[in-house]
N, C-alpha and C positions, 0 to 999 in steps of 0.2 A: 812799884811802878805807878806813875801818875796816870791820870785820865788823859786821853788824847781825843780832841774833838773831831767829829767827822766833817766831811766837806760842807754839808748843809749847815752845820753849826758854825763853821768858819765864816760862811757867807752871812749868816745871821749876825755874827759878831762884827763883821765889816759894816753892816748896816747900823748896828747899835752904837758903834764908835764913829759913825759918820765918815767912814773912809771915802775920800774924794774919788770920783770915777777913774781918774788917771792913776791914782795910787792903787786902786783895786785892779786895774788892768795890768799894771806893773807886777803886782803880787801874783796874779794868775800866770803871767809869763815866767816869773821866777819859779813858780811851782812846776810849770811844764819843763823848764830846764832841769830842775832838780829831779823830776821824774825820769827824764832821759838819762841822767847820770845814774840813777838807781837801777834802771833797766840794764845799763852797761855793766854795772858792778855785780848784778845778779849772775852774770856769766863769768865772773872772775873767780879766782881761787887763791886764798879763801874768800868766801862771801862775808863781808863785814856784818856783825850781829845786828847793827842798826838797819841794814837793808831788809831784814825780815820784817821790819816795822815800817813799811812804806807809808802807812797812815801817819806816822810821826813826821816823816820827811815832808809829805804833802801839806799837812796841817801847819807845820813850822814855816814852810814857805808862804802859805796863804796868809799867815798871821804875822809875818816878820815885821810888817809896817803898821800894825794895828794902832799904834799911838801916833803915827806920823801926822795925821790931820789935826788932832788937838795940840800937838807940839808945834806945828806950823803957826798956830794961833798964839801959843804961850811962850814959845822959845825953849821948851824943855828938851831934854835928851830923849829922843823917841825910842831908842833901844832900851834904855833903863825904864822909861815909863811903860813901854809895851811889856817888858818883863814883869813889872809890878801888876799890870792888868792881868796877865796870864796866871801869875801866882794867885791873885785874888780869886780867880775862877777855878783854881785847883789844877791848872795845867802846868805843873812844875817843869816837866821836860821841855815843853814848848817855851816856857819862860827862859830857860837857858839858851835855847836856839835864838830867840828874839834878842836877848841881851847881847849875844856875840855876833849878830849878823853884820855889824859895822866894824867892830874891832874883835878879831878872833883871839880867844884866850890861848894859853899855852897848849901845845900839842906834842905828840910823839913823832918826830921826823922819821924814825926807823919804821914805825907802823905805817905811816903815810907812804914811805918809800916802797913798801910791799903792796901798795894799792888798797890799803884798808882805811876807809874814811868814815868819820862819824857823821851823824845827821847834821850837827852844827857846822862841820866843815863843808859838807855838800851844799847847804843853804847859803853859807858865807860865799862860797865860790859862785853859785848860781846867781846870787844877787849882784856880784861883781860883773857878771856877764850881761846884765840887762840894764841898759840906759833908758830910762823912762819905759817905753814899750817895745824897745828894739834890742834884739840880741846882737851884741857887739864883741869885738876882741877885748882881751884884758888891757891891751895898750890903749885902745880907744876909750875904755871906761876910766882908766887911770888918768888920762889926759883931761877928761871931762871933770873928774873929781878934783884934780889939781886946780883947774881953772875956776871951778865954782866954790871950792871950800878952802883951797890953799892960800888964796890971795897972794900977797907979796911977802909972806912970812916964810923965810927959808927953813926955819925949824919945823913949822907945821907941814910944809911941803915934804920934808924928809920923813916926818912921822907917817904921812900918808903913803909914801913909797915903801917904808918899812912894813906898814900894815898890809899893803898889797903883796908883799913877799909871802904872805900866808897862802896865796893862791898857787904858789909854785910847787 
C-alpha cells in the first residue's frame, strides 16, 4: 500500500504547486462531497473496502486538481500531470485517483450495481457534482462541460456524454 498524505500535507502541496484560490476552494468542496458519500456508504452493506480508508478519499479529492494551475499556464493535461506529481511524491494510490478524475477508467458495473464504489469512482462523481465552488446536479455540470469544452465538435461532445455515463 502506498503512502497517503494527511490533510495538512495536502494543503502544503496545494501551496507548493501554487494552486489558485478558486481551484483550492473547488477541491475542498469536492472533498466535502466525497466525504458525504463515504459517510453514506459506511452505512451500506457491504461496506466497500476503500471506505475503511477515508483518508485516501479525502486526500484524493483535495489533490485531484494539484496540477491544474501549472497546466492552465502550459496547456498540459492536468489529470496526467497531477498523477505524475503524486507518483513522484510516492502517493501511487492518489496518483490513480488524480489520473482518473476527468475520465474514469474501466469499472465493474455489477459491483457498482451492488452499491460498492472505489475511491476513484467516488472522487470522479464528486468532482462532476461541483461546478467551480457550487454543488450542482449532474445535468447542470454536464451542460457546463459541454459548453466550455465540447465546442461545436459533435464527436467531442459525444465523448463527454459517454464519459459522464460513468456517473450513473
